[in-house]
C-alpha positions in Angstrom: -8.8 -3.2 -38.3 -12.1 -2.0 -40.7 -13.6 -4.6 -43.3 -15.7 -3.1 -46.3 -17.7 -4.9 -48.8 -17.8 -3.4 -52.2 -20.8 -4.4 -53.8 -20.4 -4.2 -58.0 -21.9 -1.7 -59.9 -23.2 -4.2 -62.2 -24.7 -5.9 -59.9 -26.5 -2.6 -58.5 -27.5 -2.3 -62.0 -29.2 -5.8 -62.5 -30.9 -5.4 -59.1 -32.4 -2.0 -60.3 -33.3 -3.3 -63.8 -35.5 -6.0 -61.7 -37.1 -3.6 -59.8 -38.3 -1.3 -63.2 -39.7 -4.4 -64.5 -41.2 -5.0 -61.8 -42.9 -1.5 -61.3 -43.6 -2.0 -65.1 -45.4 -5.1 -64.3 -47.5 -3.3 -61.6 -47.8 0.1 -63.4 -51.5 -0.8 -64.2 -52.1 -0.6 -60.3 -51.2 3.0 -59.6 -53.3 5.3 -59.6 -51.0 8.3 -60.8 -52.0 10.0 -64.1 -48.6 9.3 -65.5 -48.2 6.0 -63.8 -44.8 5.1 -66.0 -43.1 7.8 -65.9 -43.6 8.4 -62.1 -42.7 4.9 -61.3 -39.2 4.9 -63.8 -38.1 7.9 -62.4 -38.2 7.1 -59.3 -36.5 3.6 -59.8 -33.7 5.4 -62.0 -33.1 7.4 -59.1 -32.8 5.1 -56.8 -30.5 3.5 -59.0 -27.8 6.3 -59.0 -28.3 6.8 -54.9 -27.3 3.4 -54.5 -24.5 3.6 -56.5 -23.5 6.8 -54.6 -24.2 5.3 -51.4 -21.7 2.2 -51.8 -19.3 4.3 -53.9 -19.2 6.9 -50.9 -18.6 3.9 -48.7 -15.8 2.9 -50.8 -14.1 6.3 -50.1 -14.4 6.2 -46.4 -13.0 3.0 -45.7 -10.1 3.9 -47.9 -9.7 7.1 -45.5 -10.2 5.6 -42.5 -8.5 2.3 -42.3 -5.0 3.8 -42.7 -4.7 5.2 -39.5 -5.0 2.6 -36.7 -6.1 4.2 -32.8 -2.8 3.8 -30.8 -4.0 4.1 -27.1 -2.0 6.3 -25.3 -0.8 4.9 -21.5 -0.8 8.0 -19.1 1.9 6.7 -15.6 -1.3 7.6 -12.7 1.3 9.2 -10.9 1.7 12.0 -13.1 -1.7 13.2 -13.6 -2.3 16.0 -11.2 -5.6 15.5 -10.4 -5.0 12.7 -8.4 -3.1 14.7 -6.0 -4.7 16.7 -3.5 -2.9 18.8 -1.2 -4.3 19.4 2.6 -3.5 22.4 4.7 -4.6 20.3 7.4 -1.1 19.1 7.5 1.1 21.9 6.4 4.0 22.5 8.6 2.8 19.2 11.1 5.9 17.1 10.4 4.5 14.2 9.1 6.6 11.4 10.7 4.3 8.2 9.7 0.9 7.2 8.1 -1.2 4.1 8.8 -5.0 3.5 7.7 -7.6 1.8 9.8 -9.8 -0.6 8.6 -13.0 1.7 9.0 -10.9 3.6 6.4 -9.7 7.1 9.2 -6.0 7.8 8.1 -3.6 8.6 11.2 -0.6 10.5 10.9 2.0 10.6 12.9 3.9 14.0 13.3 6.6 16.3 15.3 4.1 17.1 18.3 0.9 14.6 18.7 -1.4 12.6 15.8 -3.9 13.4 13.6 -6.8 11.3 12.6 -8.8 11.9 9.6 -11.9 10.1 8.7 -12.5 11.7 5.7 -14.5 14.3 6.7 -13.2 15.4 9.9 -9.8 15.8 11.6 -9.3 15.0 15.1 -5.6 15.9 16.8 -4.3 14.5 19.6 -1.5 15.6 21.5 -0.5 15.7 25.1 -3.9 16.5 26.9 -5.2 13.3 25.2 -2.1 11.4 27.3 0.9 11.8 24.6 4.2 13.6 25.7 5.7 16.5 23.8 7.7 14.0 21.6 7.5 13.5 18.2 5.8 10.4 16.9 7.9 8.0 14.6 5.9 5.1 14.0 2.3 4.4 14.3 1.2 0.6 13.7 -1.8 -0.8 13.2 -2.9 -4.3 14.9 -5.7 -6.4 13.7 -7.0 -3.2 11.4 -8.8 -1.2 14.2 -6.0 -1.0 17.3 -3.5 1.9 17.0 0.2 1.9 18.4 2.4 5.0 18.3 5.9 4.8 18.7 7.6 8.0 19.9 11.1 9.0 21.4 10.0 8.6 25.2 8.4 5.0 24.8 5.3 2.9 23.3 1.3 4.3 23.5 -1.8 2.7 22.3 -4.9 4.1 21.0 -7.8 3.2 23.9 -11.2 4.9 24.5 -10.4 7.8 22.4 -7.3 8.5 24.1 -3.3 7.5 24.3 -2.1 4.9 27.2 1.3 4.6 27.6 2.0 0.8 27.9 5.8 1.1 27.6 7.4 1.7 29.7 4.6 2.0 32.2 6.2 4.5 34.8 7.7 6.8 33.0 11.6 8.8 33.7 11.6 12.0 32.2 15.3 11.9 33.4 15.7 8.8 31.3 13.5 9.2 28.2 16.1 9.0 25.4 16.8 5.2 26.3 13.1 4.6 25.9 13.0 5.7 22.3 11.0 3.1 19.7 12.7 2.2 16.4 10.2 -0.1 15.2 6.8 -1.9 15.2 5.4 -4.7 13.5 1.8 -6.4 13.9 2.3 -9.9 14.3 -0.5 -12.0 12.3 -1.8 -14.2 14.9 -2.5 -11.1 16.8 0.2 -8.8 19.0 2.9 -6.3 17.8 6.6 -6.7 18.5 9.0 -3.7 19.3 12.3 -2.7 18.9 12.7 -0.2 21.9 15.5 1.4 23.8 19.6 1.7 23.4 22.2 1.1 25.7 21.5 -1.1 28.9 17.6 0.0 28.2 17.7 -2.0 24.7 15.8 -5.2 23.6 12.6 -6.6 22.0 9.1 -6.0 23.7 6.1 -8.1 22.8 2.6 -7.2 23.7 0.1 -10.3 23.2 -3.0 -11.6 24.6 -2.3 -9.0 27.7 1.1 -9.5 28.4 3.9 -7.5 27.7 7.3 -9.3 27.8 10.6 -7.9 27.5 13.8 -9.6 25.9 17.2 -8.2 26.3 20.8 -9.6 27.7 21.2 -11.0 31.0 22.5 -7.8 32.2 20.0 -5.4 30.8 17.5 -7.6 32.2 18.9 -7.8 36.1 18.8 -3.8 35.7 15.6 -4.0 34.9 14.2 -6.1 37.5 11.7 -4.4 40.0 11.1 -1.2 37.9 8.0 -2.5 35.7 5.7 -4.4 37.8 3.5 -6.6 35.4 6.2 -6.9 32.7 7.8 -10.1 32.0 11.5 -10.0 31.3 13.2 -12.7 29.3 17.0 -13.2 28.3 18.4 -14.2 25.1 21.6 -16.4 23.9 24.5 -14.8 24.4 25.2 -15.0 21.2 22.8 -12.6 19.7 23.9 -10.3 21.8 26.9 -7.7 21.8 28.7 -7.9 25.1 25.7 -7.0 27.6 23.4 -5.3 24.8 20.4 -6.0 22.7 19.9 -3.2 20.3 18.0 -3.8 17.4 16.9 -1.2 15.2 14.3 -2.5 12.6 11.8 -5.4 12.4 10.2 -7.2 9.9 7.4 -10.1 9.6 7.6 -12.4 6.8 4.5 -15.0 5.2 5.9 -17.3 6.8 5.1 -15.1 10.3 9.0 -15.3 11.2 10.7 -12.1 12.8 13.9 -10.6 11.2 15.8 -7.9 13.4 18.8 -6.0 11.8 21.1 -4.9 15.4 24.1 -2.5 15.8 26.9 -2.0 18.1 27.8 1.6 18.4 29.9 2.2 15.0 30.5 -1.7 14.2 28.5 -3.3 12.1 25.9 -5.3 13.2 23.8 -8.8 12.3 20.6 -9.7 11.0 18.7 -12.2 13.1 15.9 -14.5 11.9 13.9 -15.9 15.0 10.2 -17.3 15.9 8.6 -16.7 19.4 6.8 -19.4 21.2 3.3 -19.5 22.2 5.2 -19.5 25.7 6.7 -16.2 24.8 10.1 -18.1 24.7 12.6 -16.2 21.6 13.6 -19.2 19.3 16.9 -18.1 17.1 16.4 -19.8 13.8 19.9 -18.2 12.0 21.8 -15.3 12.7 23.6 -13.8 9.7 27.1 -12.0 9.9 29.5 -10.7 7.5 31.0 -13.9 7.0 27.6 -14.5 4.7 28.5 -11.6 2.9 26.1 -9.6 4.8 27.0 -5.7 4.6 25.2 -3.5 7.0 25.3 0.1 6.9 23.5 3.0 9.1 20.2 1.7 8.6 18.8 -1.5 7.2 15.2 -2.2 5.6 13.9 -5.2 5.2 11.1 -6.9 2.1 9.4 -10.1 0.8 9.0 -10.9 -3.2 6.3 -13.2 -4.1 8.4 -16.2 -4.3 9.6 -16.0 -0.5 12.7 -14.3 -1.1 14.0 -11.6 1.6 15.7 -8.5 0.7 17.7 -6.3 3.0 18.7 -3.0 1.8 20.9 -0.5 3.6 22.3 3.0 3.6 
């Protein structure tokens, strides 16, 4: 809102008359041949100039005060200048995206991985240790350790190349059993990943340079001796489907609890809430089934709101 002060003309007239009186008193000090005429004429012109100035201010205040400014809010997502297309990614089949603390953007592709540091694009493929499989998942631990999940196992970026960390001995004839379905970083360091299907399915923990695989008793018996250096741990029978422990999605909440959705073929699974102890033991906190009002679909996703509530979405 604009505020204007209008001085009455009478006040202006009074002020100008005082000016004229003052001019008359000092007329004798004027060096002009016609001092009286000159000074009085100037004073009268000042009077009308002042009147015109304040009258114009009044008119302008009436014009501009009738239209208050209403800012127009624009949705940033609809502004085209914010979006940019990168030809380096066209036709590559981008499946996942993460960012490391140095600002580099990593893209998981149908074949291989691309890293963009803001200037240069670098492509990693089978020459850099990756198999010719889709990179479905990327995960960053502690800001700079990058993991990649593919249809044939789990990889870690080490010394400008990729190293396969699970399974350490790859059998091409069984590649479909080693698909990685989910990877999540742990707040205290390390990652958890849901790996494998059927008898090869389970939960993989990588922390403090140790790798631990959790699964059903029958699956653990099957895997013994196959992967030297891999710690094998069984999970309670009440969280398995017979002889299988298959996990689809993982989520780590703000309280550092781990949530997992499980399925057994075409039947509805359950949601498992658990912790992992410092000695790499899986501690089940709660199991949610259809008896708790849970209705799972083909795929389940987790989320947490600011008040700490856990949400699940499935289709």
